N, C-alpha and C positions, 0 to 999 in steps of 0.2 A: 920333849913335854909339852910345846905349846901345841902341835899338831894331835897328840894323842887327848889333849884336854879339849879338843873339837868334839872328839866323840864321847865326853862322859856326859853330856846333857841330852843323851838317848835317851835316857827314861829307864826303868826299873825294867821292861822286857827286854834290853839286853844284854846279854852275860857275854863278854869275850873269854875266852879262855884260854890265852896269850898274847902276848906283845912283844915284839921282837924291833928293837932301837940300833942305828948306827953308832950311839954315844957309847963307848968304852969306858965311861966313867962308873966303877962299880958301886958306889955311893949313892950315884942318881939311879942305878937300877935298882937298887936297895929302897929308897925311899919310893920313886915309882910301883913297884911289888907291893909297899905296903897299904899304900895311899888306894890303889886300885884291888890288892886282895888278890891276884892272880900272880902269874910268873913273867917276867920279864927278862927277856934273853936277849944277848948281843948277835945282830945281823948283820954283818958287813954290806948286804945291797941294800939296807935302806930300813926303814921304819915299816911296820906290817903289823895288824891287828887280825888276830886269828878267833873266831867263833862259830859256834853250831849252826849248822846250814838250816836249822831249825828256825833260828833268828829271822830268817828272813820271811818267815810268815808271820811275824809278830807285826801287830798294827803299829803304825809311828805316833807316839806319844804326844809329839809338837809336829803337826802338819807343815810344812813348809810355806812360807808366803809367797808371792813374787818379788819381793823387797829382798828375801832370804834366799830366794835361789840362785843354785852355781849351775850353769850350763856348760857344756862338756867343752863351748868355746871360751868361756872365761878362765876356765882350768888349764887349756894350752896355754892361754895368755901369761897365766899365773907360774908357768911352768918357764918361760924362757926368760931368764935371767940377764938385762944387758943394761946397762949406766944411761940415762938419756943423755942424747948429746945437746940440748936444749933446754931454756927454760918452758918453752911449748912442749917440748916433750915430757918433760920433768911434770907439769902441772896436769897434762893428760892422763898422765899415772896415775897420779893423787885421785884425779877425778874419775877413773874408772875404779881407783878400790872404793872411795866414799857411796859413787852409785850401788856399788853389790851391799853398802848397808843402808842404802837408800835417801843419801845426805847430798845434795847438790849446791851448798851456799859457799861463795865465794872466800867467806871468813874463814871458814873450815880451813879448805885450802891453803890460804896464806898464813893462818896457823901453824898448820902440818907442815909448812914451805919457813918456819922461822923468820916468816917478813911481815910486813903490813900490808893491808890491801892496795894501798896506792902506789906501793911497791912493786908489789907484782903486776898490777896493770901496767904501771910505767914499764918493766923489764919485758910484757908479753908484748907491747906495742913498739917496743925497738926492735924486735924478731916480727914483726907484722903480722900478728897474732891480736884477738883477744879473750877474754873469760868466756862471754858469750858464747862465740864460736866456738870453744873447745867444748864448754858442754852440750850445746845441741849437737856436737857432732856423736861426741863419746854417748849422749842419751840415746842417738838413734842408733849406734852401734849396738848397746845394748838390749836395744827393743827388737832390732832384726835378730839378735836372738834370742829372745826369750820368745816372739814369735814364731821364730821357724823351729825352736827345741823343747818349747815346754806347751800346755794347754792351758795355760793362766790367760784370763780376759783380758781383753783390750784395755778394761778401766783399771783390771788388777796391774796391769804393765805401766800403766800411764801414773797410777800414784804411786809405786814402785821407785818411778824417775823422777818424781819431786814436783809432778802436775797436779793442779789442782781439779784439772778437769778432762775425762776423755776426749771431750772434744778439743781441746787445745792441743792435746797430744796428738791427735788423729791430723788436727791443722797444721801444725809443725812436720810431722814425719812424713805429710802426703807432700808439703811444700818441697821437703828437704830431697825425698826420695823419688817424687814424681809419682808414687802410687800409696795408695791407702795401707793400713796396717792390716784390713782384712784380705787384702790382693795380696798381700807377703806371704800373709799365713795361708789363705789357700794352696793347695797343691799345683805344679804346673801339669798341664795333660799335655 
């Protein structure tokens, strides 16, 4: 149901003709049918949304910003489900998810982890890590994906990653990667 709700905000120009779900609960299917006013059927292969091909030509009523962009690399990472082996891995995963929403504060990560900020910092220190380094690595990783898989400007990418200025992002990126964001974006000859 959560996955389907992501599509509901697509606007009035998007008209699915059918939804398939791997949920065998008939009441859930009926509730979803009533809410969406379209057929909901059982599909053991997973969740699907069917809509007319003509809808592909409809303009996007709410264009995606760099902050909201989901790259193919993001989707691949979301598909891999494995429990983290350490606090560092757990924090890195939370940071990745929060960066997708444009959030980078340690307080939010601590809250998500259900521990205090100081405890989070102490646990990371024990593992030889720091929030600052984890955040920097995840920002750079996300930046590379956005630079190579989208056409968002460097300023839009910088803002989506929590930088106040594109220049600060460019300095951090260049220091970490040894190349500027423009060089990473430029196709290699």
